[in-house]
C-alpha positions as CSV (number, residue, x, y, z in Angstrom):
1,M,107.4,132.9,89.4
2,P,110.3,130.2,89.2
3,I,112.9,130.1,91.7
4,L,116.2,128.5,90.9
5,L,118.3,127.3,93.9
6,R,121.9,126.2,93.5
7,G,123.3,123.5,95.9
8,G,126.8,124.0,97.6
9,S,129.6,121.8,97.0
10,A,128.3,119.5,99.8
11,F,125.0,119.0,98.2
12,R,124.2,115.5,96.9
13,A,120.7,115.2,96.3
14,V,119.5,113.1,93.4
15,H,115.9,112.5,94.4
16,P,113.0,115.1,94.5
17,A,113.2,117.0,97.8
18,E,110.9,119.0,99.6
19,M,111.4,122.4,101.1
20,K,109.0,124.7,103.0
21,V,108.4,128.6,102.4
22,K,107.1,130.6,105.1
23,C,105.1,133.2,103.3
24,E,103.8,136.1,105.5
25,I,100.8,137.9,103.9
26,E,100.4,141.6,105.4
27,V,96.6,141.5,105.4
28,G,95.8,141.8,109.2
29,A,97.3,139.0,111.4
30,M,97.1,136.4,108.4
31,R,100.1,134.3,107.9
32,E,100.4,131.2,105.6
33,T,102.7,128.4,105.5
34,L,103.3,126.9,101.9
35,S,105.1,123.7,101.0
36,I,106.8,124.0,97.7
37,P,108.5,120.9,96.1
38,V,112.2,121.1,94.8
39,R,113.5,119.2,91.8
40,A,117.1,118.3,92.2
41,A,118.5,118.0,88.5
42,W,122.0,117.1,87.1
43,L,123.4,120.0,84.8
44,M,124.9,118.5,81.6
45,P,127.6,120.7,80.2
46,Y,128.0,121.5,76.6
47,G,130.9,120.5,74.6
48,S,133.4,119.2,77.4
49,Y,133.3,117.7,80.8
50,S,133.1,119.6,84.1
51,R,136.0,119.6,86.2
52,E,134.4,118.0,89.0
53,P,132.1,115.0,88.9
54,V,128.3,115.7,88.5
55,I,127.6,113.1,91.0
56,R,129.4,110.9,93.1
57,L,128.5,107.5,94.4
58,N,130.4,106.6,97.4
59,R,128.1,106.4,100.5
60,Q,126.5,103.4,102.4
61,E,123.1,104.6,101.5
62,Q,123.7,104.4,97.7
63,V,124.5,100.4,97.8
64,Y,122.7,97.7,97.3
65,Q,123.6,94.6,98.7
66,H,122.8,91.3,96.6
67,V,124.3,88.6,98.7
68,P,122.3,87.6,102.0
69,F,123.7,88.7,105.4
70,G,125.7,86.3,107.1
71,A,129.1,85.4,108.3
72,E,129.7,83.3,105.1
73,F,129.3,86.5,102.9
74,I,131.0,89.0,105.0
75,D,133.9,89.1,102.4
76,M,131.1,90.2,99.8
77,V,129.7,93.1,101.8
78,W,130.5,96.4,100.6
79,S,133.4,97.9,102.6
80,G,133.7,101.2,101.5
81,P,134.7,103.8,98.4
82,E,138.0,101.6,98.1
83,D,135.7,98.6,97.4
84,L,133.4,100.3,95.3
85,S,132.5,103.9,94.4
86,A,131.9,106.0,91.0
87,E,132.4,109.5,89.8
88,I,129.9,110.4,86.8
89,Y,130.6,112.9,84.3
90,P,128.0,113.8,81.5
91,K,128.3,116.1,78.5
92,Y,126.6,116.8,75.2
93,D,127.0,118.3,71.6
94,N,124.9,118.8,68.6
95,R,125.6,115.1,67.6
96,S,125.4,113.2,70.6
97,F,125.6,113.1,74.5
98,Q,128.4,111.2,76.3
99,V,128.9,109.9,79.9
100,K,132.1,109.0,81.6
101,I,132.0,106.6,84.4
102,V,135.0,106.6,86.6
103,V,134.8,103.5,89.0
104,R,137.0,102.6,91.9
105,D,136.9,98.9,92.2
106,D,139.5,96.8,94.1
107,V,139.0,93.8,91.8
108,H,137.7,93.8,88.2
109,S,135.7,90.7,87.3
110,Q,133.8,90.3,84.0
111,P,133.8,86.9,82.4
112,F,130.1,86.8,81.7
113,P,128.5,86.7,78.1
114,A,126.9,90.2,77.2
115,A,123.3,88.8,77.7
116,N,124.4,88.3,81.5
117,G,126.8,91.2,81.9
118,T,125.0,92.7,84.8
119,N,126.2,89.8,86.7
120,G,129.9,90.8,86.5
121,D,131.5,94.3,86.9
122,S,129.4,96.5,84.7
123,V,127.4,99.8,84.3
124,Q,123.7,99.9,83.5
125,L,122.7,103.2,82.1
126,A,119.3,104.1,81.5
127,F,117.4,107.2,80.4
128,G,114.1,108.5,78.9
129,L,113.5,111.4,76.5
130,P,110.5,113.5,76.6
131,D,107.3,112.1,74.5
132,R,108.6,108.7,74.4
133,K,106.7,105.7,76.0
134,G,109.4,103.9,78.0
135,H,113.1,104.4,78.3
136,W,116.4,103.1,77.1
137,E,118.8,101.0,79.0
138,F,122.2,99.7,78.2
139,C,124.8,97.6,80.0
140,L,128.3,98.9,79.6
141,I,131.0,96.0,79.9
142,R,134.6,95.8,79.9
143,R,135.3,92.0,79.6
144,D,138.4,90.6,81.4
145,D,140.4,90.5,78.2
146,G,139.9,94.3,77.7
147,T,137.0,94.2,75.1
148,P,134.3,96.9,75.4
149,V,130.7,95.5,75.0
150,I,127.4,97.4,74.9
151,A,124.5,95.2,75.6
152,G,120.9,96.8,74.9
153,T,118.6,95.7,77.3
154,L,115.4,97.8,77.2
155,A,113.9,100.4,74.7
156,P,110.7,102.3,74.3
157,D,107.8,100.8,72.6
158,G,108.6,99.5,69.0
159,V,112.4,99.9,69.2
160,N,114.7,97.2,69.2
161,P,117.4,97.8,72.1
162,A,119.9,95.5,70.3
163,V,119.9,97.6,67.3
164,T,120.3,100.9,68.8
165,A,123.2,99.4,70.9
166,R,125.0,98.8,67.7
167,Q,125.0,102.7,67.1
168,L,126.7,103.6,70.3
169,K,130.4,103.9,71.0
170,L,132.0,102.7,74.2
171,R,135.6,103.1,75.4
172,T,136.8,101.3,78.5
173,S,140.1,101.2,80.3
174,R,141.5,99.8,83.5
175,D,144.3,101.1,85.5
176,E,145.4,98.2,88.1
177,T,147.5,100.3,90.2
178,A,144.9,103.0,90.8
179,K,142.3,100.1,90.8
180,Q,140.2,102.2,88.6
181,T,137.8,101.3,85.6
182,V,136.8,104.1,83.1
183,Y,133.6,103.6,80.9
184,E,133.0,106.5,78.4
185,V,130.0,106.0,76.3
186,E,128.6,108.2,73.4
187,I,125.0,108.0,72.3
188,P,124.1,109.9,69.1
189,W,120.9,111.7,69.4
190,N,119.7,110.2,66.1
191,A,120.3,106.7,67.2
192,V,117.6,107.4,70.2
193,G,115.1,108.9,67.6
194,L,116.0,112.6,68.4
195,D,116.1,114.5,65.1
196,Q,116.3,118.2,66.6
197,P,118.4,118.0,69.5
198,E,118.4,121.8,70.0
199,R,114.9,121.9,71.2
200,L,115.7,119.4,73.8
201,K,116.0,121.2,77.3
202,Q,115.9,118.2,79.8
203,F,115.6,114.6,80.1
204,R,115.7,111.8,82.9
205,M,118.6,109.4,83.4
206,S,120.0,107.1,86.0
207,L,122.6,104.5,86.2
208,I,124.1,101.8,88.7
209,V,127.6,100.3,88.7
210,N,127.6,96.4,89.5
211,D,130.3,94.8,91.5
212,C,131.7,91.1,91.1
213,D,135.0,90.2,92.7
214,N,134.8,86.4,92.4
215,G,133.8,86.0,88.6
216,K,130.6,84.3,90.2
217,T,128.2,86.4,91.8
218,R,127.3,90.0,91.6
219,E,127.8,91.2,95.4
220,N,126.7,94.8,95.3
221,S,125.4,97.6,93.0
222,I,125.7,101.5,94.2
223,L,123.0,103.4,92.5
224,V,122.1,107.0,91.4
225,S,118.2,106.3,91.9
226,D,115.6,103.6,91.9
227,G,114.2,102.1,88.8
228,V,117.1,100.6,87.3
229,M,117.3,97.3,88.9
230,G,114.4,94.8,89.8
231,N,111.1,93.6,87.8
232,K,111.1,95.5,84.7
233,E,107.4,95.6,84.9
234,V,107.3,97.8,87.8
235,K,110.3,100.5,86.7
236,R,109.4,103.9,86.7
237,I,111.3,106.6,84.7
238,D,109.9,109.1,87.1
239,T,112.2,107.9,89.6
240,F,115.1,109.0,87.6
241,P,116.9,112.4,88.4
242,V,116.3,115.1,85.8
243,V,119.2,116.2,83.5
244,D,119.1,120.0,82.5
245,L,121.0,120.7,79.5
246,M,123.2,123.7,80.0
247,P,123.0,126.5,77.2
248,R,125.1,125.8,74.1
249,R,128.0,128.1,73.8
């Protein structure tokens, strides 16, 4: 029998967790303790964004530091949410799913060509659909001149990510007073090979936000989960959080 647990407002798990349920069987004096795995999932609303972000990236343990430790790099070390943090809002409808990423970043710097976009301020969005071998990754970029760019960096076997990227839509904005950059990407279901989205109940998705202040070096990234950075050969989609699609209204 499935058991649904709803996390409170402070619940922030994105990786699989484990809980122990103590089951006492009333047969003589026999007692048994069972370990039941608990899957933490995002809930993706239908039609409109939720009021609160589905996930927040604002904690030290979510940060990956790219520069070495040392006095000469002290200005490049993550110093808190004002330096780099993000709030993530996904939603979907019958045509597509969309993700809005609101990034707090004290300095926006993105002078790199699309092929090297991850070296500058950017978002790497990754997701995998059921029954597909491999997953998609796209780099969402707002160039220093305000131009939005999507670079397709990875796709399932037999799919050209650059071709898929051309079917996506990206809007970006930057508020220098608030030190806030917003990325909003729309991904048509048919662009990723899903002809009957009404049958989709869940999939896996992750992302990271990259930070570059000096226009030369990626200093830090803040991550939802493992599996997006690093050697492409060792990436594992099962490290991505599960997204449960809420019922259509």
